[in-house]
N, CA, C and O atoms as CSV, one atom per row, in Angstrom:
chain,resi,resn,atom,element,x,y,z
A,1,MET,N,N,8.239,5.104,20.332
A,1,MET,CA,C,8.280,5.941,19.804
A,1,MET,C,C,6.219,6.505,19.006
A,1,MET,O,O,5.715,5.950,18.029
A,2,PRO,N,N,5.518,7.685,19.851
A,2,PRO,CA,C,4.109,7.964,18.620
A,2,PRO,C,C,4.478,8.464,17.631
A,2,PRO,O,O,5.562,9.028,17.484
A,3,GLY,N,N,3.680,8.334,16.868
A,3,GLY,CA,C,4.010,9.096,15.544
A,3,GLY,C,C,3.194,10.453,15.316
A,3,GLY,O,O,2.385,10.932,16.111
A,4,ILE,N,N,3.545,10.953,14.134
A,4,ILE,CA,C,2.917,12.339,14.223
A,4,ILE,C,C,1.173,12.234,13.584
A,4,ILE,O,O,0.727,11.481,12.718
A,5,LYS,N,N,0.431,13.359,14.443
A,5,LYS,CA,C,-0.896,13.025,14.276
A,5,LYS,C,C,-1.597,14.709,13.430
A,5,LYS,O,O,-2.690,14.959,12.923
A,6,GLU,N,N,-0.420,15.492,13.616
A,6,GLU,CA,C,-0.622,16.988,12.532
A,6,GLU,C,C,-0.708,16.641,11.680
A,6,GLU,O,O,0.300,16.098,11.227
A,7,LEU,N,N,-2.128,16.688,10.691
A,7,LEU,CA,C,-2.178,17.073,9.262
A,7,LEU,C,C,-1.239,17.504,8.700
A,7,LEU,O,O,-0.403,16.690,8.306
A,8,ASP,N,N,-1.063,18.704,8.495
A,8,ASP,CA,C,-0.312,19.812,7.678
A,8,ASP,C,C,1.468,19.122,8.064
A,8,ASP,O,O,2.205,19.023,7.083
A,9,VAL,N,N,1.938,18.771,9.195
A,9,VAL,CA,C,3.322,18.039,9.631
A,9,VAL,C,C,3.327,16.644,8.622
A,9,VAL,O,O,4.208,16.321,7.824
A,10,LEU,N,N,2.430,16.145,8.837
A,10,LEU,CA,C,2.111,14.911,7.692
A,10,LEU,C,C,2.038,14.703,6.472
A,10,LEU,O,O,2.501,13.752,5.842
A,11,LEU,N,N,1.258,15.882,5.977
A,11,LEU,CA,C,1.231,15.712,4.752
A,11,LEU,C,C,2.748,16.729,3.945
A,11,LEU,O,O,3.218,16.590,2.816
A,12,GLY,N,N,3.028,17.371,4.678
A,12,GLY,CA,C,4.696,18.332,4.299
A,12,GLY,C,C,6.022,17.190,4.841
A,12,GLY,O,O,7.137,17.702,4.941
A,13,SER,N,N,5.917,16.024,5.102
A,13,SER,CA,C,6.707,15.212,5.479
A,13,SER,C,C,6.766,13.519,5.172
A,13,SER,O,O,7.299,12.547,5.707
A,14,ILE,N,N,5.795,13.800,3.848
A,14,ILE,CA,C,5.525,12.498,3.405
A,14,ILE,C,C,6.680,11.264,2.658
A,14,ILE,O,O,6.429,10.071,2.485
A,15,LYS,N,N,7.698,11.840,2.380
A,15,LYS,CA,C,8.538,11.626,1.713
A,15,LYS,C,C,8.551,9.867,1.299
A,15,LYS,O,O,9.021,8.953,1.976
A,16,PRO,N,N,7.839,9.786,-0.090
A,16,PRO,CA,C,7.457,8.095,-0.838
A,16,PRO,C,C,8.805,7.750,-1.206
A,16,PRO,O,O,9.790,8.345,-1.643
A,17,GLU,N,N,8.455,6.411,-0.826
A,17,GLU,CA,C,9.671,5.629,-1.216
A,17,GLU,C,C,8.819,4.502,-1.928
A,17,GLU,O,O,7.933,3.842,-1.384
A,18,LEU,N,N,9.170,4.416,-3.020
A,18,LEU,CA,C,8.777,3.397,-3.915
A,18,LEU,C,C,9.763,1.922,-4.146
A,18,LEU,O,O,10.989,1.831,-4.087
A,19,SER,N,N,9.168,1.295,-4.307
A,19,SER,CA,C,9.876,-0.405,-3.647
A,19,SER,C,C,9.726,-1.039,-5.276
A,19,SER,O,O,8.727,-1.154,-5.986
A,20,PRO,N,N,11.415,-1.447,-5.563
A,20,PRO,CA,C,11.300,-1.698,-6.706
A,20,PRO,C,C,10.885,-3.247,-6.981
A,20,PRO,O,O,11.081,-3.969,-7.959
A,21,GLU,N,N,10.223,-3.479,-5.719
A,21,GLU,CA,C,9.184,-4.990,-5.583
A,21,GLU,C,C,8.047,-4.966,-6.536
A,21,GLU,O,O,7.541,-3.846,-6.478
A,22,GLU,N,N,7.359,-5.813,-7.489
A,22,GLU,CA,C,5.890,-5.741,-7.834
A,22,GLU,C,C,4.969,-6.506,-6.721
A,22,GLU,O,O,5.510,-7.410,-6.084
A,23,PHE,N,N,3.888,-6.254,-6.513
A,23,PHE,CA,C,2.713,-6.705,-5.583
A,23,PHE,C,C,1.686,-7.579,-6.221
A,23,PHE,O,O,1.073,-7.042,-7.144
A,24,VAL,N,N,1.441,-8.513,-6.001
A,24,VAL,CA,C,-0.298,-8.495,-6.214
A,24,VAL,C,C,-1.102,-8.998,-5.146
A,24,VAL,O,O,-0.617,-9.762,-4.311
A,25,PHE,N,N,-1.977,-8.726,-5.118
A,25,PHE,CA,C,-3.774,-9.466,-4.388
A,25,PHE,C,C,-3.838,-10.632,-4.920
A,25,PHE,O,O,-3.897,-10.711,-6.147
A,26,CYS,N,N,-3.840,-11.955,-4.007
A,26,CYS,CA,C,-4.941,-12.767,-3.960
A,26,CYS,C,C,-5.775,-13.336,-3.095
A,26,CYS,O,O,-5.657,-13.085,-1.896
A,27,THR,N,N,-6.776,-14.215,-3.574
A,27,THR,CA,C,-7.160,-14.959,-2.291
A,27,THR,C,C,-7.398,-16.428,-2.305
A,27,THR,O,O,-7.164,-17.110,-3.303
A,28,LEU,N,N,-7.856,-16.902,-1.209
A,28,LEU,CA,C,-7.291,-18.167,-0.708
A,28,LEU,C,C,-8.790,-18.374,0.206
A,28,LEU,O,O,-9.329,-17.637,1.032
A,29,SER,N,N,-9.238,-19.937,-0.438
A,29,SER,CA,C,-9.833,-20.294,0.848
A,29,SER,C,C,-8.815,-20.628,1.822
A,29,SER,O,O,-7.616,-20.562,1.550
A,30,ASN,N,N,-9.439,-21.123,3.390
A,30,ASN,CA,C,-8.753,-21.354,4.472
A,30,ASN,C,C,-7.959,-22.833,4.205
A,30,ASN,O,O,-7.002,-23.196,4.888
A,31,VAL,N,N,-8.417,-23.454,3.319
A,31,VAL,CA,C,-7.805,-24.847,3.482
A,31,VAL,C,C,-6.407,-24.760,2.570
A,31,VAL,O,O,-5.266,-25.084,2.899
A,32,ALA,N,N,-6.878,-24.228,1.353
A,32,ALA,CA,C,-5.683,-23.926,0.284
A,32,ALA,C,C,-4.545,-22.758,0.715
A,32,ALA,O,O,-3.446,-22.758,0.160
A,33,PHE,N,N,-4.819,-21.966,1.536
A,33,PHE,CA,C,-3.647,-21.205,2.495
A,33,PHE,C,C,-3.222,-21.765,3.451
A,33,PHE,O,O,-1.993,-21.732,3.399
A,34,SER,N,N,-3.598,-22.310,4.378
A,34,SER,CA,C,-3.268,-23.380,5.458
A,34,SER,C,C,-1.886,-24.876,4.630
A,34,SER,O,O,-1.001,-25.643,5.010
A,35,LYS,N,N,-2.510,-24.509,3.534
A,35,LYS,CA,C,-1.007,-25.960,2.565
A,35,LYS,C,C,-0.097,-24.922,2.022
A,35,LYS,O,O,1.076,-25.129,1.711
A,36,LEU,N,N,-0.741,-23.760,1.928
A,36,LEU,CA,C,0.579,-22.995,1.509
A,36,LEU,C,C,2.185,-22.341,2.320
A,36,LEU,O,O,2.029,-21.424,3.127
A,37,LYS,N,N,3.597,-22.836,2.066
A,37,LYS,CA,C,4.341,-22.800,2.492
A,37,LYS,C,C,5.576,-21.420,2.299
A,37,LYS,O,O,6.766,-21.412,2.616
A,38,ILE,N,N,4.836,-20.474,1.741
A,38,ILE,CA,C,5.424,-18.912,1.691
A,38,ILE,C,C,4.973,-18.014,2.695
A,38,ILE,O,O,4.174,-18.161,3.619
A,39,LYS,N,N,5.762,-16.908,2.254
A,39,LYS,CA,C,5.462,-15.496,3.262
A,39,LYS,C,C,5.192,-14.343,2.559
A,39,LYS,O,O,6.035,-13.655,1.984
A,40,PRO,N,N,3.883,-14.121,2.618
A,40,PRO,CA,C,3.606,-13.288,2.206
A,40,PRO,C,C,3.875,-11.534,3.002
A,40,PRO,O,O,4.106,-11.432,4.207
A,41,LEU,N,N,3.801,-10.526,2.235
A,41,LEU,CA,C,3.771,-9.546,2.669
A,41,LEU,C,C,2.730,-9.484,3.893
A,41,LEU,O,O,3.128,-9.419,5.056
A,42,LEU,N,N,1.507,-9.506,3.584
A,42,LEU,CA,C,0.550,-9.228,4.197
A,42,LEU,C,C,-0.492,-10.250,4.427
A,42,LEU,O,O,-0.876,-10.713,3.354
A,43,ILE,N,N,-1.016,-10.704,5.342
A,43,ILE,CA,C,-2.362,-12.150,5.357
A,43,ILE,C,C,-3.237,-11.176,5.878
A,43,ILE,O,O,-3.000,-10.437,6.833
A,44,PHE,N,N,-4.611,-11.229,4.964
A,44,PHE,CA,C,-6.040,-10.890,5.807
A,44,PHE,C,C,-6.837,-11.741,5.978
A,44,PHE,O,O,-6.905,-12.480,4.996
A,45,HIS,N,N,-7.628,-12.061,6.934
A,45,HIS,CA,C,-8.718,-13.094,6.984
A,45,HIS,C,C,-9.869,-12.474,7.068
A,45,HIS,O,O,-10.173,-11.578,7.855
A,46,GLU,N,N,-10.742,-13.139,5.950
A,46,GLU,CA,C,-12.004,-12.609,5.796
A,46,GLU,C,C,-12.790,-13.136,5.613
A,46,GLU,O,O,-12.490,-13.459,4.463
A,47,LYS,N,N,-14.266,-13.863,5.881
A,47,LYS,CA,C,-15.021,-14.853,6.219
A,47,LYS,C,C,-15.292,-15.248,4.400
A,47,LYS,O,O,-15.501,-16.460,4.344
A,48,GLU,N,N,-15.329,-14.836,3.467
A,48,GLU,CA,C,-14.615,-15.421,2.084
A,48,GLU,C,C,-13.725,-15.989,2.078
A,48,GLU,O,O,-13.852,-16.812,1.171
A,49,GLY,N,N,-12.664,-16.121,2.618
A,49,GLY,CA,C,-11.503,-16.701,2.501
A,49,GLY,C,C,-10.409,-15.180,2.997
A,49,GLY,O,O,-10.574,-14.064,3.490
A,50,VAL,N,N,-9.066,-16.207,2.387
A,50,VAL,CA,C,-7.986,-14.946,2.890
A,50,VAL,C,C,-7.060,-14.550,2.127
A,50,VAL,O,O,-6.282,-15.273,1.505
A,51,THR,N,N,-7.112,-12.953,2.140
A,51,THR,CA,C,-6.546,-12.289,0.864
A,51,THR,C,C,-5.098,-12.274,1.941
A,51,THR,O,O,-4.948,-12.391,3.158
A,52,LEU,N,N,-4.122,-12.055,0.710
A,52,LEU,CA,C,-2.729,-12.233,0.522
A,52,LEU,C,C,-2.411,-10.806,-0.507
A,52,LEU,O,O,-3.059,-10.301,-1.423
A,53,ILE,N,N,-0.992,-10.427,0.186
A,53,ILE,CA,C,-0.388,-9.558,-0.527
A,53,ILE,C,C,1.195,-10.425,-0.825
A,53,ILE,O,O,1.954,-10.949,-0.010
A,54,ILE,N,N,1.263,-10.344,-1.878
A,54,ILE,CA,C,2.534,-11.270,-1.954
A,54,ILE,C,C,3.475,-10.730,-2.994
A,54,ILE,O,O,2.758,-10.089,-3.762
A,55,SER,N,N,4.647,-10.669,-3.379
A,55,SER,CA,C,5.280,-10.744,-4.425
A,55,SER,C,C,5.122,-11.071,-5.810
A,55,SER,O,O,4.907,-12.279,-5.902
A,56,LYS,N,N,5.137,-10.476,-6.979
A,56,LYS,CA,C,4.329,-11.038,-8.241
A,56,LYS,C,C,5.185,-12.161,-8.526
A,56,LYS,O,O,4.656,-13.126,-9.079
A,57,LYS,N,N,6.489,-12.211,-8.232
A,57,LYS,CA,C,7.247,-13.248,-8.501
A,57,LYS,C,C,6.955,-14.536,-7.611
A,57,LYS,O,O,7.094,-15.645,-8.127
A,58,LEU,N,N,6.651,-14.442,-6.608
A,58,LEU,CA,C,6.207,-15.663,-5.499
A,58,LEU,C,C,4.964,-15.967,-5.660
A,58,LEU,O,O,4.614,-17.075,-5.256
A,59,ALA,N,N,3.884,-15.007,-6.340
A,59,ALA,CA,C,2.718,-15.656,-6.528
A,59,ALA,C,C,3.242,-16.584,-7.846
A,59,ALA,O,O,3.100,-17.805,-7.777
A,60,ASP,N,N,3.823,-16.000,-8.994
A,60,ASP,CA,C,4.202,-16.573,-10.301
A,60,ASP,C,C,4.265,-18.186,-10.034
A,60,ASP,O,O,3.559,-19.132,-10.382
A,61,LYS,N,N,5.283,-18.062,-9.358
A,61,LYS,CA,C,6.484,-19.230,-8.538
A,61,LYS,C,C,5.006,-20.450,-8.050
A,61,LYS,O,O,4.897,-21.609,-8.450
A,62,GLU,N,N,4.316,-19.923,-7.374
A,62,GLU,CA,C,3.166,-21.127,-6.629
A,62,GLU,C,C,2.331,-21.450,-7.235
A,62,GLU,O,O,1.737,-22.504,-7.009
A,63,SER,N,N,1.853,-20.187,-8.738
A,63,SER,CA,C,0.729,-20.292,-9.661
A,63,SER,C,C,-0.447,-19.943,-8.973
A,63,SER,O,O,-1.584,-20.413,-8.945
A,64,LEU,N,N,0.130,-18.979,-8.412
A,64,LEU,CA,C,-1.451,-18.089,-7.418
A,64,LEU,C,C,-2.126,-17.340,-8.324
A,64,LEU,O,O,-1.457,-16.453,-8.856
A,65,ASN,N,N,-3.644,-17.479,-8.762
A,65,ASN,CA,C,-4.354,-16.079,-9.359
A,65,ASN,C,C,-4.461,-15.082,-9.040
A,65,ASN,O,O,-4.679,-14.850,-7.850
A,66,TYR,N,N,-4.361,-14.141,-9.903
A,66,TYR,CA,C,-4.241,-12.624,-9.381
A,66,TYR,C,C,-5.002,-12.024,-10.362
A,66,TYR,O,O,-5.337,-12.796,-11.260
A,67,SER,N,N,-5.467,-10.611,-10.492
A,67,SER,CA,C,-5.735,-9.780,-11.394
A,67,SER,C,C,-4.775,-8.512,-11.125
A,67,SER,O,O,-4.747,-8.118,-9.959
A,68,GLY,N,N,-4.124,-7.950,-11.905
A,68,GLY,CA,C,-3.485,-6.528,-11.285
A,68,GLY,C,C,-1.987,-6.817,-11.025
A,68,GLY,O,O,-1.791,-7.905,-10.484
A,69,VAL,N,N,-0.887,-6.074,-11.296
A,69,VAL,CA,C,0.326,-6.035,-10.637
A,69,VAL,C,C,0.058,-4.663,-10.050
A,69,VAL,O,O,-0.741,-3.856,-10.525
A,70,TRP,N,N,0.849,-4.466,-8.903
A,70,TRP,CA,C,0.757,-3.032,-7.947
A,70,TRP,C,C,2.433,-2.718,-7.711
A,70,TRP,O,O,3.306,-3.584,-7.643
A,71,SER,N,N,2.568,-1.706,-7.639
A,71,SER,CA,C,3.788,-1.232,-7.058
A,71,SER,C,C,3.605,-0.517,-5.501
A,71,SER,O,O,2.731,0.341,-5.386
A,72,MET,N,N,4.435,-0.881,-4.319
A,72,MET,CA,C,4.306,-0.343,-2.649
A,72,MET,C,C,5.043,0.749,-3.138
A,72,MET,O,O,6.064,0.603,-3.811
A,73,ILE,N,N,4.430,2.148,-2.737
A,73,ILE,CA,C,5.117,3.343,-2.166
A,73,ILE,C,C,4.547,3.178,-0.594
A,73,ILE,O,O,3.523,2.702,-0.103
A,74,THR,N,N,5.684,3.786,-0.098
A,74,THR,CA,C,5.933,3.567,1.362
A,74,THR,C,C,5.827,5.306,1.761
A,74,THR,O,O,6.180,6.254,1.060
A,75,LEU,N,N,5.277,5.318,2.993
A,75,LEU,CA,C,4.974,6.930,2.952
A,75,LEU,C,C,5.915,6.963,4.501
A,75,LEU,O,O,5.431,6.633,5.583
A,76,THR,N,N,7.526,7.502,4.267
A,76,THR,CA,C,8.196,7.110,5.396
A,76,THR,C,C,8.031,7.899,6.557
A,76,THR,O,O,8.808,7.818,7.508
A,77,VAL,N,N,6.808,8.852,6.520
A,77,VAL,CA,C,6.747,9.901,7.822
A,77,VAL,C,C,6.189,8.770,8.634
A,77,VAL,O,O,5.516,7.880,8.115
A,78,HIS,N,N,6.526,8.820,10.152
A,78,HIS,CA,C,5.932,8.177,11.126
A,78,HIS,C,C,4.736,8.245,11.366
A,78,HIS,O,O,4.565,8.431,12.571
A,79,SER,N,N,3.618,8.172,10.687
A,79,SER,CA,C,2.055,8.508,11.280
A,79,SER,C,C,1.654,7.742,12.720
A,79,SER,O,O,2.155,6.733,13.215
A,80,ASP,N,N,0.469,8.673,13.251
A,80,ASP,CA,C,-0.191,7.666,14.341
A,80,ASP,C,C,-1.133,7.501,13.623
A,80,ASP,O,O,-1.593,8.081,12.640
A,81,LEU,N,N,-1.428,6.505,14.301
A,81,LEU,CA,C,-3.018,5.137,13.508
A,81,LEU,C,C,-3.831,6.135,14.113
A,81,LEU,O,O,-5.016,5.899,13.877
A,82,SER,N,N,-3.655,7.206,14.835
A,82,SER,CA,C,-4.991,7.865,14.898
A,82,SER,C,C,-5.259,9.606,14.519
A,82,SER,O,O,-5.878,10.567,14.976
A,83,SER,N,N,-4.493,9.320,13.560
A,83,SER,CA,C,-4.104,10.759,12.924
A,83,SER,C,C,-5.452,11.030,11.737
A,83,SER,O,O,-5.909,10.107,11.062
A,84,VAL,N,N,-5.925,12.390,11.660
A,84,VAL,CA,C,-7.378,12.203,10.774
A,84,VAL,C,C,-6.951,13.176,9.481
A,84,VAL,O,O,-6.311,14.222,9.374
A,85,GLY,N,N,-7.582,12.358,8.636
A,85,GLY,CA,C,-7.537,13.466,7.060
A,85,GLY,C,C,-6.037,13.041,6.790
A,85,GLY,O,O,-5.458,14.087,6.494
A,86,PHE,N,N,-5.326,12.205,6.763
A,86,PHE,CA,C,-3.831,12.234,6.116
A,86,PHE,C,C,-4.116,11.376,4.976
A,86,PHE,O,O,-3.711,11.676,3.853
A,87,LEU,N,N,-4.984,10.022,5.269
A,87,LEU,CA,C,-4.925,9.201,4.107
A,87,LEU,C,C,-6.223,9.992,2.837
A,87,LEU,O,O,-6.299,10.062,1.611
A,88,ALA,N,N,-7.042,10.452,3.986
A,88,ALA,CA,C,-8.425,11.549,2.609
A,88,ALA,C,C,-7.407,11.925,2.061
A,88,ALA,O,O,-7.423,11.528,0.896
A,89,ALA,N,N,-6.353,12.592,2.331
A,89,ALA,CA,C,-6.010,14.077,1.398
A,89,ALA,C,C,-5.185,13.263,0.470
A,89,ALA,O,O,-5.319,13.528,-0.725
A,90,ILE,N,N,-4.162,12.101,0.877
A,90,ILE,CA,C,-3.223,11.337,-0.124
A,90,ILE,C,C,-4.640,10.783,-1.258
A,90,ILE,O,O,-4.708,11.101,-2.445
A,91,SER,N,N,-5.456,10.086,-0.671
A,91,SER,CA,C,-6.251,9.242,-1.455
A,91,SER,C,C,-6.816,10.457,-2.657
A,91,SER,O,O,-6.638,10.216,-3.851
A,92,ARG,N,N,-7.395,11.554,-2.284
A,92,ARG,CA,C,-7.994,12.522,-2.879
A,92,ARG,C,C,-7.076,13.175,-4.285
A,92,ARG,O,O,-7.491,13.418,-5.418
A,93,LYS,N,N,-5.474,13.365,-3.610
A,93,LYS,CA,C,-4.487,13.807,-4.641
A,93,LYS,C,C,-4.526,12.604,-5.846
A,93,LYS,O,O,-4.582,12.795,-7.060
A,94,LEU,N,N,-4.482,11.359,-5.153
A,94,LEU,CA,C,-4.339,10.296,-6.614
A,94,LEU,C,C,-5.237,10.262,-7.073
A,94,LEU,O,O,-5.053,10.193,-8.288
A,95,ALA,N,N,-6.619,10.269,-6.733
A,95,ALA,CA,C,-8.046,10.129,-7.114
A,95,ALA,C,C,-8.377,11.172,-8.491
A,95,ALA,O,O,-8.802,10.931,-9.621
A,96,ASP,N,N,-7.913,12.567,-7.719
A,96,ASP,CA,C,-8.031,13.795,-8.920
A,96,ASP,C,C,-6.932,13.230,-10.107
A,96,ASP,O,O,-6.885,14.131,-10.945
A,97,ASN,N,N,-6.255,12.391,-10.421
A,97,ASN,CA,C,-5.441,12.309,-10.859
A,97,ASN,C,C,-5.743,10.926,-11.736
A,97,ASN,O,O,-5.089,10.647,-12.741
A,98,ASN,N,N,-6.671,10.217,-11.292
A,98,ASN,CA,C,-7.148,8.746,-11.775
A,98,ASN,C,C,-6.376,7.966,-11.700
A,98,ASN,O,O,-6.138,7.346,-12.736
A,99,ILE,N,N,-5.502,7.561,-10.285
A,99,ILE,CA,C,-5.047,6.689,-9.874
A,99,ILE,C,C,-5.660,5.976,-8.768
A,99,ILE,O,O,-6.100,6.526,-7.758
A,100,SER,N,N,-5.670,4.532,-9.038
A,100,SER,CA,C,-6.376,4.072,-8.055
A,100,SER,C,C,-5.535,3.999,-6.749
A,100,SER,O,O,-4.459,4.598,-6.760
A,101,VAL,N,N,-6.020,3.124,-5.275
A,101,VAL,CA,C,-4.641,3.400,-4.114
A,101,VAL,C,C,-5.431,1.929,-3.318
A,101,VAL,O,O,-6.591,1.580,-3.538
A,102,ASN,N,N,-4.746,1.437,-2.653
A,102,ASN,CA,C,-4.923,0.067,-1.677
A,102,ASN,C,C,-3.897,0.605,-0.977
A,102,ASN,O,O,-2.715,0.885,-1.175
A,103,VAL,N,N,-5.043,0.695,0.287
A,103,VAL,CA,C,-3.710,1.340,1.183
A,103,VAL,C,C,-3.279,0.381,2.476
A,103,VAL,O,O,-4.264,-0.266,2.833
A,104,VAL,N,N,-2.230,0.127,3.196
A,104,VAL,CA,C,-1.781,-0.810,4.516
A,104,VAL,C,C,-1.693,-0.157,5.497
A,104,VAL,O,O,-0.465,-0.102,5.423
A,105,SER,N,N,-1.946,0.506,6.535
A,105,SER,CA,C,-1.411,1.085,7.487
A,105,SER,C,C,-1.172,0.201,8.457
A,105,SER,O,O,-2.039,-0.453,9.036
A,106,ALA,N,N,0.210,0.151,8.691
A,106,ALA,CA,C,0.819,-0.386,9.731
A,106,ALA,C,C,1.401,0.310,10.884
A,106,ALA,O,O,0.991,1.452,11.090
A,107,TYR,N,N,2.269,-0.172,11.655
A,107,TYR,CA,C,2.201,0.697,13.095
A,107,TYR,C,C,2.996,1.882,12.787
A,107,TYR,O,O,2.222,2.818,12.987
A,108,CYS,N,N,4.339,2.444,12.336
A,108,CYS,CA,C,4.692,3.194,11.921
A,108,CYS,C,C,4.381,3.818,10.543
A,108,CYS,O,O,4.421,5.040,10.401
A,109,HIS,N,N,4.048,2.922,9.449
A,109,HIS,CA,C,3.930,4.030,8.082
A,109,HIS,C,C,2.570,3.555,7.497
A,109,HIS,O,O,1.826,2.771,8.086
A,110,ASP,N,N,2.329,4.081,6.335
A,110,ASP,CA,C,1.523,4.304,5.400
A,110,ASP,C,C,1.683,3.295,4.411
A,110,ASP,O,O,2.866,3.021,4.612
A,111,HIS,N,N,1.356,2.619,3.569
A,111,HIS,CA,C,1.756,1.372,2.440
A,111,HIS,C,C,0.935,1.726,1.521
A,111,HIS,O,O,-0.255,1.431,1.628
A,112,LEU,N,N,1.460,2.492,0.340
A,112,LEU,CA,C,0.195,2.440,-0.763
A,112,LEU,C,C,0.521,1.722,-1.537
A,112,LEU,O,O,1.698,1.361,-1.572
A,113,PHE,N,N,-0.549,1.189,-2.570
A,113,PHE,CA,C,0.047,-0.155,-3.518
A,113,PHE,C,C,-1.074,0.587,-4.661
A,113,PHE,O,O,-2.291,0.527,-4.487
A,114,VAL,N,N,-0.583,1.122,-5.568
A,114,VAL,CA,C,-0.698,2.032,-6.595
A,114,VAL,C,C,-0.454,0.616,-8.011
A,114,VAL,O,O,0.378,-0.292,-8.000
A,115,PRO,N,N,-1.493,0.916,-9.057
A,115,PRO,CA,C,-1.199,-0.211,-10.188
A,115,PRO,C,C,0.446,0.664,-10.797
A,115,PRO,O,O,0.767,1.849,-10.888
A,116,ALA,N,N,1.135,-0.604,-11.099
A,116,ALA,CA,C,2.509,-0.297,-11.193
A,116,ALA,C,C,2.997,0.322,-12.341
A,116,ALA,O,O,4.125,0.773,-12.535
A,117,GLU,N,N,1.875,0.295,-13.201
A,117,GLU,CA,C,2.091,1.879,-14.604
A,117,GLU,C,C,2.107,3.315,-14.170
A,117,GLU,O,O,2.472,4.375,-14.678
A,118,GLU,N,N,1.342,2.779,-12.547
A,118,GLU,CA,C,1.047,4.545,-12.755
A,118,GLU,C,C,1.817,5.059,-11.398
A,118,GLU,O,O,1.588,6.086,-10.759
A,119,ALA,N,N,2.947,3.884,-11.108
A,119,ALA,CA,C,3.687,4.442,-9.471
A,119,ALA,C,C,4.602,5.432,-9.460
A,119,ALA,O,O,4.711,6.063,-8.409
A,120,LYS,N,N,5.706,5.901,-10.937
A,120,LYS,CA,C,6.197,6.963,-10.456
A,120,LYS,C,C,5.372,7.827,-10.674
A,120,LYS,O,O,5.145,8.438,-9.629
A,121,LYS,N,N,4.838,8.172,-11.448
A,121,LYS,CA,C,3.564,9.502,-11.372
A,121,LYS,C,C,3.001,9.666,-9.758
A,121,LYS,O,O,3.325,10.679,-9.139
A,122,ALA,N,N,2.290,8.798,-9.218
A,122,ALA,CA,C,2.176,8.740,-8.331
A,122,ALA,C,C,3.074,8.981,-7.337
A,122,ALA,O,O,2.641,9.541,-6.330
A,123,VAL,N,N,4.299,8.667,-7.392
A,123,VAL,CA,C,5.211,9.721,-6.402
A,123,VAL,C,C,5.290,10.845,-6.376
A,123,VAL,O,O,5.321,11.566,-5.378
A,124,GLN,N,N,5.354,11.274,-7.980
A,124,GLN,CA,C,5.390,12.630,-8.176
A,124,GLN,C,C,4.383,13.571,-7.773
A,124,GLN,O,O,4.622,14.728,-7.426
A,125,LEU,N,N,2.983,12.911,-7.844
A,125,LEU,CA,C,2.074,13.686,-7.335
A,125,LEU,C,C,2.409,13.597,-5.496
A,125,LEU,O,O,2.272,14.554,-4.734
A,126,LEU,N,N,2.665,12.815,-5.269
A,126,LEU,CA,C,2.972,12.683,-3.698
A,126,LEU,C,C,3.885,13.451,-2.958
A,126,LEU,O,O,3.816,13.711,-1.757
A,127,ILE,N,N,5.008,13.900,-4.009
A,127,ILE,CA,C,6.054,14.940,-3.896
A,127,ILE,C,C,5.426,16.041,-3.478
A,127,ILE,O,O,5.417,16.501,-2.336
A,128,GLU,N,N,4.677,16.626,-4.846
A,128,GLU,CA,C,4.190,17.725,-5.060
A,128,GLU,C,C,3.398,18.181,-3.907
A,128,GLU,O,O,3.533,19.324,-3.471
A,129,LEU,N,N,2.228,16.970,-3.178
A,129,LEU,CA,C,1.527,17.347,-2.205
A,129,LEU,C,C,2.260,17.545,-0.814
A,129,LEU,O,O,1.817,18.171,0.149
A,130,SER,N,N,3.476,16.882,-0.908
A,130,SER,CA,C,4.097,17.446,0.239
A,130,SER,C,C,4.748,18.700,0.370
A,130,SER,O,O,4.773,19.381,1.395
A,131,TYR,N,N,5.439,19.057,-1.066
A,131,TYR,CA,C,5.846,20.547,-1.513
A,131,TYR,C,C,4.911,21.686,-1.181
A,131,TYR,O,O,5.317,22.764,-0.746
A,132,SER,N,N,3.809,21.438,-1.376
A,132,SER,CA,C,2.547,22.356,-1.391
A,132,SER,C,C,2.312,22.847,0.184
A,132,SER,O,O,1.804,23.958,0.338
A,133,ARG,N,N,2.694,21.994,1.463
A,133,ARG,CA,C,2.387,22.368,2.672
A,133,ARG,C,C,3.510,23.322,2.878
A,133,ARG,O,O,3.613,23.934,3.942
């Protein structure tokens, strides 16, 4: 099923969902990554190494280095990968309130990683953005 492309419809349908789990970003060499026996939420290969998004609990258990703890907010609207301006509007709303965001766009939904201590505020701002449409 194709996702929604229209910006106003997307913004009016955000319905953010905050995961109760905390996440971290880690980077490993290809060799170190090949020895891991865990399943991260996300794996991205860059020329410098492998980036993982993984639960904080699992990273701590595996003694992986990270800086910062992040909360994941899933935008439950089924956004189209080719929609224009959706993430820009969301990023602007968060930036205007001094909240950093790292975005992962998957096939059906966009997932926002915000500093854990800002998660509830970020959800409230997203709800306000949605209601303003």
